[in-house]
Structure formats: structure tokens, C-alpha cells
VOGU-3710 file (C-alpha; in Angstrom, 3 decimals, decimal comma):
1> mfnkilianr> 74,846/-12,985/1,671  73,384/-10,490/4,063  69,440/-10,798/4,791  69,588/-7,289/6,338  71,854/-4,204/5,981  72,316/-0,792/7,947  72,763/2,167/5,281  74,888/4,600/7,551  74,000/7,797/5,326  71,309/9,887/4,216
11> geiairimra> 70,336/11,642/0,546  71,115/10,200/-2,922  73,985/7,714/-1,836  71,464/6,192/0,892  68,645/5,803/-1,839  71,238/4,158/-4,168  72,693/1,681/-1,895  69,022/0,566/-1,038  68,360/0,017/-4,610  71,275/-2,421/-4,915
21> crelgiktva> 70,003/-4,070/-1,989  66,637/-4,727/-2,944  68,196/-6,158/-6,044  70,202/-8,899/-4,226  66,999/-9,540/-1,987  68,387/-8,055/0,834  66,211/-5,733/3,415  67,839/-2,413/4,412  67,467/-0,272/7,852  67,553/3,604/7,201
31> vyseadrsal> 69,255/5,927/9,881  68,261/9,324/9,957  68,212/12,705/12,008  65,629/14,668/13,170  66,284/17,197/10,655  65,907/14,212/7,918  62,485/12,915/9,338  60,597/13,382/5,863  63,808/12,551/3,856  63,486/10,042/1,392
41> haqiadeavc> 65,735/7,138/2,322  63,975/7,609/5,969  60,320/6,842/4,016  61,303/4,363/1,634  63,463/1,560/3,770  62,340/-1,140/5,138  63,038/-0,161/8,511  64,159/3,740/9,673  65,813/4,455/13,121  65,778/8,281/14,202
51> igpaaskdsy> 69,947/8,558/15,735  69,398/12,123/16,957  69,652/15,693/16,129  70,100/17,830/12,907  73,999/17,804/13,391  75,727/15,305/11,835  78,025/14,925/15,248  74,825/13,715/17,008  73,377/11,690/14,469  75,056/10,637/11,531
61> lntkaiiaac> 78,693/10,640/13,226  77,065/9,679/16,163  78,658/5,638/16,127  77,346/4,454/19,433  73,223/5,208/18,389  74,488/3,711/14,633  75,462/0,632/15,950  72,469/0,559/18,556  70,462/0,854/15,414  71,941/-2,018/13,918
71> eithaqaihp> 71,657/-4,113/16,724  67,925/-3,197/17,337  67,272/-4,351/13,720  69,116/-7,155/13,508  71,080/-5,717/10,801  74,104/-7,901/9,958  76,104/-5,527/8,075  76,712/-1,634/7,644  77,283/0,213/4,415  78,999/3,685/5,309
81> gfgflsenad> 78,311/5,412/1,863  80,452/8,242/1,170  81,553/11,069/3,478  80,661/11,097/7,213  82,045/7,479/8,798  82,916/5,924/5,453  86,655/6,168/6,174  86,758/6,245/10,024  88,955/2,971/10,920  87,651/3,457/14,391
91> farlcrtcgi> 84,142/2,788/13,323  85,197/0,044/10,901  86,897/-1,471/14,507  83,847/-1,137/16,587  81,509/-2,839/14,019  84,505/-5,786/13,830  84,067/-5,503/17,527  80,313/-5,739/17,658  80,135/-8,577/14,956  78,622/-6,413/11,994
101> tfigpapevm> 80,150/-6,283/8,845  81,773/-3,225/7,733  81,084/-2,843/3,974  84,545/-1,478/2,946  88,350/-2,112/3,530  89,721/-3,123/6,906  90,269/-0,602/9,761  93,908/-1,801/9,412  94,126/-0,736/5,403  92,024/2,599/6,127
111> damgdkasak> 94,711/3,427/9,003  97,495/3,087/6,074  95,556/4,530/2,990  93,841/7,317/5,170  97,200/8,846/6,389  98,343/10,379/3,208  102,216/10,296/4,457  101,966/6,617/5,443  99,954/5,961/1,773  102,753/7,688/0,078
121> ktmisagvpv> 105,325/5,282/1,611  103,199/2,485/0,899  103,042/3,645/-3,103  106,668/4,441/-3,094  107,204/0,086/-1,869  104,477/-0,882/-4,642  106,773/1,117/-7,659  103,976/3,847/-7,722  105,383/7,423/-8,842  104,646/9,778/-5,945
131> vpgsdgivpt> 104,983/13,791/-6,148  108,155/14,643/-4,726  107,940/16,097/-1,636  108,965/15,542/2,327  109,378/11,585/3,530  106,603/12,010/5,915  105,413/14,284/8,359  106,824/17,587/8,859  106,858/18,730/12,070  108,487/22,374/12,444
141> vedakkiaae> 108,057/25,287/9,976  111,933/25,225/9,850  111,921/21,516/8,249  108,988/22,990/6,053  111,576/25,595/4,988  114,394/22,924/4,359  112,252/20,487/2,443  110,526/23,172/0,208  114,264/24,555/-0,593  115,377/21,227/-1,438
151> igypvmikat> 112,142/20,155/-3,864  112,020/23,749/-5,430  109,230/26,021/-4,963  106,084/26,318/-5,650  104,892/23,401/-2,833  101,559/22,172/-1,482  101,449/21,614/2,253  98,479/19,189/3,055  96,933/17,893/6,155  97,830/13,798/6,362
161> aggggrgirl> 94,230/13,301/7,611  92,518/15,975/5,218  89,823/15,295/2,766  87,225/17,612/0,881  89,972/20,245/0,055  90,543/20,717/3,541  93,975/21,813/5,308  95,792/22,234/1,710  97,828/25,405/1,240  99,779/26,611/-1,960
171> aeseeqieaq> 103,299/28,122/-1,079  104,858/29,977/-3,985  107,909/31,200/-2,046  109,850/30,881/1,080  108,288/34,352/2,242  104,820/32,771/1,937  105,754/29,041/3,554  105,544/30,103/7,347  102,018/31,605/7,008  100,814/28,698/4,956
181> yiaaqqeala> 102,359/26,001/6,817  100,246/27,037/9,876  96,993/27,722/8,225  96,904/24,450/7,066  97,606/22,874/10,464  95,172/24,848/11,807  92,557/24,360/9,459  93,342/20,249/9,745  93,429/20,479/13,423  89,812/22,031/13,502
191> cfgngdvyie> 88,598/19,956/10,643  90,102/16,494/11,862  91,342/16,684/15,336  94,781/16,122/13,694  97,134/18,866/12,499  100,064/16,772/10,968  101,254/18,150/7,360  103,412/17,149/4,922  104,830/18,612/1,750  104,826/18,007/-2,116
201> kfivdprhve> 106,195/19,605/-5,058  103,218/21,631/-6,600  102,690/20,007/-10,296  101,734/23,045/-12,775  98,034/22,759/-14,382  97,865/18,907/-13,752  94,719/16,854/-14,620  93,107/15,058/-11,853  92,467/11,729/-12,971  91,530/8,364/-10,780
211> iqlladnhgn> 91,483/4,824/-11,464  88,298/2,694/-9,942  89,362/-0,192/-7,912  87,574/-3,761/-7,150  89,189/-6,166/-4,732  87,907/-9,220/-3,122  89,242/-11,133/-0,348  90,475/-14,181/-2,570  93,172/-12,386/-4,172  91,376/-11,038/-7,083
221> vvhlgerecs> 92,078/-7,107/-8,183  90,766/-5,506/-11,176  91,055/-1,564/-12,564  87,588/-0,494/-14,378  89,078/2,313/-15,959  89,568/5,868/-15,346  87,121/9,151/-14,606  88,597/12,515/-15,490  87,930/14,860/-12,261  89,964/17,855/-13,112
231> lqrhnqkvle> 86,689/20,214/-13,368  86,701/21,303/-9,698  85,946/24,555/-7,797  88,529/24,784/-4,670  89,438/21,628/-4,752  85,239/20,295/-5,029  84,607/18,407/-7,862  82,005/19,767/-10,199  81,703/17,618/-13,364  83,357/14,445/-14,215
241> espspimtpe> 83,617/12,111/-17,277  85,028/9,144/-18,513  87,239/8,379/-20,481  89,720/11,229/-19,794  89,992/12,965/-22,718  93,517/13,020/-22,336  93,759/8,965/-22,441  95,416/6,818/-24,252  95,531/2,745/-24,331  99,087/2,852/-23,167
251> lrermgaaav> 98,540/5,624/-20,773  95,413/3,636/-19,228  97,229/0,236/-19,300  99,973/2,031/-16,970  97,709/3,684/-14,678  95,777/1,002/-14,207  98,603/-1,386/-13,538  100,164/1,310/-11,214  96,533/1,294/-9,197  96,092/-2,321/-9,432
261> aaakvsgyqn> 99,846/-2,562/-7,867  98,823/-0,267/-4,736  95,866/-2,392/-3,990  97,275/-5,550/-3,792  100,516/-4,365/-1,770  98,415/-2,576/0,835  96,060/-5,806/1,013  93,169/-3,610/-0,147  89,931/-5,617/-0,211  86,059/-4,029/-1,854
271> agtieflvdr> 85,877/-0,827/-3,563  88,444/1,878/-3,785  90,003/4,615/-6,000  93,526/5,944/-6,445  93,482/9,310/-7,845  96,477/10,806/-10,211  97,695/13,923/-11,027  98,887/13,566/-14,457  100,926/16,517/-16,234  101,147/18,079/-19,621
281> drnfyfmemn> 103,631/15,096/-20,708  101,513/12,206/-19,362  103,656/11,402/-16,046  101,127/10,378/-13,873  101,767/10,560/-9,617  99,750/9,058/-6,808  97,960/11,882/-4,844  95,479/9,994/-2,612  93,482/6,572/-1,961  89,584/6,667/-0,932
291> triqvehpvt> 88,995/3,562/1,104  85,256/3,990/0,140  82,669/3,953/-2,763  83,149/7,391/-4,623  80,095/10,219/-5,464  81,206/9,745/-9,453  81,029/5,993/-9,057  77,995/6,093/-11,645  80,598/7,402/-14,323  82,313/4,109/-14,109
301> elvtgidlvk> 79,178/2,165/-14,046  78,004/3,373/-17,084  81,073/2,783/-19,060  81,552/-0,537/-17,884  78,070/-2,253/-17,233  79,277/-3,325/-13,895  77,077/-2,529/-10,701  79,972/-0,905/-8,245  77,601/-1,185/-4,716  76,218/-4,860/-5,897
311> aqiriaagee> 80,326/-5,563/-6,114  80,443/-4,097/-2,637  77,963/-6,073/-1,030  78,945/-8,904/-2,507  83,173/-9,075/-1,603  81,128/-8,000/1,892  79,624/-11,183/1,965  82,748/-13,349/1,042  82,219/-13,647/-2,484  84,712/-13,516/-5,440
321> lgfsqkdiql> 84,472/-10,952/-8,370  83,673/-13,333/-10,481  85,172/-11,516/-13,631  88,758/-10,489/-14,594  90,601/-7,871/-16,081  90,381/-9,019/-19,772  86,437/-9,385/-19,317  86,231/-5,450/-18,400  85,431/-3,328/-21,593  85,091/0,210/-21,572
331> tghaiecrin> 82,061/1,415/-24,046  80,927/4,847/-24,952  81,092/8,042/-22,905  80,064/9,280/-19,718  79,439/12,192/-18,249  78,221/13,286/-14,237  76,986/16,998/-13,613  76,393/17,405/-9,707  73,369/19,674/-9,307  73,696/21,505/-6,062
341> aedprhnfrp> 71,511/23,853/-3,949  73,863/26,878/-4,424  74,104/30,464/-6,011  76,815/30,256/-8,709  76,048/33,998/-8,964  76,936/34,607/-5,279  79,953/32,832/-4,711  78,297/29,270/-4,985  76,786/30,414/-1,101  74,728/26,800/-0,275
351> cpgtikslht> 71,074/27,547/-0,777  68,737/25,433/1,484  64,808/25,569/0,958  61,873/24,066/-0,113  61,511/22,294/-3,574  58,166/23,774/-4,830  58,230/21,961/-7,989  60,535/19,563/-9,615  60,973/18,072/-13,190  63,610/15,592/-14,058
361> pggfgvrids> 65,207/14,921/-17,456  64,919/11,527/-18,769  65,273/9,430/-22,535  67,469/7,476/-23,404  71,275/7,193/-22,163  69,828/9,463/-19,079  70,185/8,632/-15,667  69,651/10,640/-11,961  70,884/9,435/-8,831  68,651/11,786/-6,241
371> aayagytipp> 66,615/12,031/-3,212  64,898/15,112/-3,872  60,777/15,477/-4,606  58,510/18,535/-4,746  57,691/19,462/-1,486  61,095/18,308/0,031  62,903/20,933/2,326  66,964/20,693/2,017  68,180/21,415/5,190  71,020/23,764/5,924
381> yydsmiakll> 73,005/20,898/8,019  74,704/18,771/5,323  75,922/18,346/1,609  73,874/21,044/-0,791  74,033/18,340/-3,484  70,421/17,808/-4,717  71,241/15,046/-7,509  73,850/13,605/-9,815  72,315/13,884/-13,437  74,624/11,377/-15,498
391> vkaptreeai> 74,365/10,598/-19,481  76,190/7,938/-21,619  76,377/8,159/-25,487  78,811/6,426/-27,962  81,187/9,485/-28,458  82,112/12,463/-26,398  80,530/14,867/-28,355  77,126/13,130/-28,547  77,750/12,791/-24,811  78,039/16,856/-24,414
401> kkmrvalsef> 75,019/17,190/-26,327  73,104/14,798/-24,512  74,253/16,339/-21,362  72,977/19,745/-22,402  69,669/18,302/-23,782  69,161/16,822/-19,985  70,202/19,805/-18,010  67,949/22,236/-20,270  65,181/19,886/-19,138  66,162/20,087/-15,824
411> iidgvetnid> 63,523/22,017/-13,626  63,652/22,696/-9,642  61,643/25,512/-8,665  61,926/27,165/-4,886  65,497/26,898/-4,707  68,621/28,292/-6,478  70,659/25,629/-8,117  73,911/25,242/-10,498  72,079/23,875/-13,227  72,336/27,399/-15,523
421> fqlrllkded> 75,819/27,078/-14,663  76,529/23,307/-15,530  74,740/24,038/-19,161  77,338/27,043/-19,525  80,341/24,597/-18,531  78,906/22,300/-21,243  78,859/25,036/-23,923  82,451/26,251/-23,018  85,264/26,129/-26,295  87,573/24,722/-23,774
431> feagnfdigf> 85,501/22,083/-22,084  84,259/20,791/-25,961  87,940/20,447/-26,812  89,308/18,740/-23,947  91,394/21,595/-22,864  91,329/22,160/-18,882  93,087/20,986/-15,944  92,645/21,387/-12,531  92,615/24,915/-11,963  90,379/25,977/-14,993
441> lnrknimge> 87,163/26,499/-12,741  89,196/28,848/-10,213  90,880/30,793/-13,218  87,770/30,990/-15,755  84,701/33,297/-15,211  82,157/30,619/-16,684  79,420/32,846/-16,141  80,390/35,699/-17,534  79,686/37,901/-14,873
//
């Protein structure tokens, strides 16, 4: 087991990883930008190293500075969290070259699964259902028109190196294909330095359901059930829950088996997630694989009782999982609400600023993952998430009621937040009935204004 781990991230995920490390008896090293000198993760780590100015490219994406921080503090491993360098295969290779353990999959696997066109081919070889579309990269507009005509409109044009909803465009007819193809290419090039795109059939009103995986270095692979992630605004998740309201034992078994097969054929190790689209008839199709821990991982922890971050660390240290698929049981229902510094009444614009006072909810079955505190100034340079509020109860109905109570107790003074939006969503009749899909929040005016 490692003696010291550097956490190449910030905010609540850095705190989350620190907790797991401390429970395992591992010392922690925080890295922080100049804008994060007062951030909680920089204050409570065993050691902290400033790695550059506020801009992410000069700090949290500064691979040389992070490696240098690891070397001067004698950390043996780096946990990248999510975002930033978590799915950067070149950074994982650099860690390997420097004799530092990267807590995640091998860079070769990240290359294969991070590129969506390549990942699709891998899924086909594993027998995993995929959305009809191009066999790989679509190099020209004329190729795009030909493929779209073959599979039928509407189609999605997607960046192969995309993420976070970037580089994705919908074309509903041949008249739209050229403009949307060019727009997806340009956004992908600007965001990821790679303008390659591929095309898929657009599944009308699907659900977004993902399967959590753990795979060790000894050939053991298990799935930990599903997370329902359909409640999104412009491809950004807002609320997640487990189990999914549409799930049946038979569907879970099929989706779980497909996810495990995908991990095995790709040689995957550590924690990962297979994301699926599920249509109205409960047919499911591979969408993408996330080769990292995800924001919504606590939802799975609550219903399985398995600490995913500890499992990541143990796997990276060469240990076996210590349990098999038959040992995993899902109990109760968990919901996660992302609490963001944003203004829902003005198109969810980010609202950085100083938190003047803060009261967080508590009680039986309530969990908060956060790095916020009274007096903390939320900087404008990074993601606007303040906290993840989670609840667990025996049933979905009880979990919804518990989350409403928890949200009503959550008081943040000094910055605008989406707490009221989340409360209204929890009281929506369609949400209560489980009657929603991936486009639900883009169609419905939850705020009623």
C-alpha cells in the first residue's frame, strides 16, 4: 500500500479522496492554484504545493508542475479525481515514466476507450449493443451526408475526444447536416485540440443509464448496478439516482453483463463507468465509457455499501477486489442533487462570490460532499458546483421526501444557488412518477417563470 498520495484536483472530490486516504492510513498532498490558496483541500491536506496561477491550463492542467510536486513531496501515486487530467492518457504515461502510480486505468486503455470511435469498435467486438452510425471518424461533409442518409435522420454528430456535452450537434434533416457538422468540428477542435467527429442515429427520448464497474489487476471484474442520469441540462447532469425507475432485475442483469464484457475485452482496470442510452422499449445502446471516478459515484456507494475511492486505491496498489458479483447487493434508494453557484432565473449563469453563511442539512440517511465553508470565496475560474447533497431511504418515494427536507434545510447566503430549482424538480409530478428522459429538463420549465 502507498504511504503518500498526491491528489491532482480541487474542491469536493479532493476532500473525498483525502478522507479515503486517511482511513487507509495514507498521507496526502494537495496541489492548488494561486486562486485556491484558501481552498479547503489546500488547508487540510498533510502537505500542500502551489502549482501555478488561477487558469487551469497553468495549474491543474500543468503536468510538469504536478509531477514536480509529486517528486519533491515523495508521493508514490497520483489520484486525478474527475475532470482536469483524469482521462489524459499522456499524463498517465508521464506518471509511468517517472515511476509514479497513476490511480486509474492504463494509458493504452484510456486511449482506446477515451476515443469514442475506437471505443465503439471495442464494444462491437465484445457483443455490446451500439447505436447505429459511422464505423469511425467521418472526414468530410459529403461522407456525413451519405452516412446520415443510410441510417436515417435525426442524427447526432459527436466529437471523438469530447466530454461534458462539448462537440455534440443534432441534425434533423439533410439541410442541417453541413452546418451542424462544421459546428461540432470547430467546437471539438477548440475544446479538445481534436476536430474529429463521428455520427450516430439519434435515439428519440432515451434514458441515460450508466453501469459502475470495478476491475482489479487479477482478472476480477464486477458491476455495482446502475445510476439513472437522465435529468440533465444541455448534457450536464443535475440529479442522479439509483436504482433507475425503469430498471428490472432482468434488464440490470443484461446491462451489467454487457458492461463487464466491455471491461474485460478492453483490459480495463480500476473504477470505470459504461454509459448507455435506453429507449422506450428498454433496448439499450453503448454511448461511452468514462475511465475515471465520476461526480455521481456516491449514489452507488450508498446503495452498495462499497467505498469506490478506497477500492480505486487498493486496486492501484495491486490488491484484489476481495468480493465477487454475487456479494454485491443493492439496498434502498439513493438520490444525489448537485448544488451549484448559479442563477436558475437567469439561464443558470454562474454566480461566483463569497459565502457569507452556510448551514448544511443532516440527519439519518443524509450525506454531503463539499469543500465549501462560511467565508469561502468561490472563484470564477472553475466549475460552479458547491456541494453534492445525497440521501438514502428504503424506497424511491421516501428518498424523494427525505431529499425535499434536506434541500429545505440547506442555507447558503452570499451567492445564488440552484437549491430552489432542485426543490421544484423534486416536487414535479412527472419526476415523482419517474416519467422523464434525457431531454426532460430542456423541454420543461421547472421554475415556472
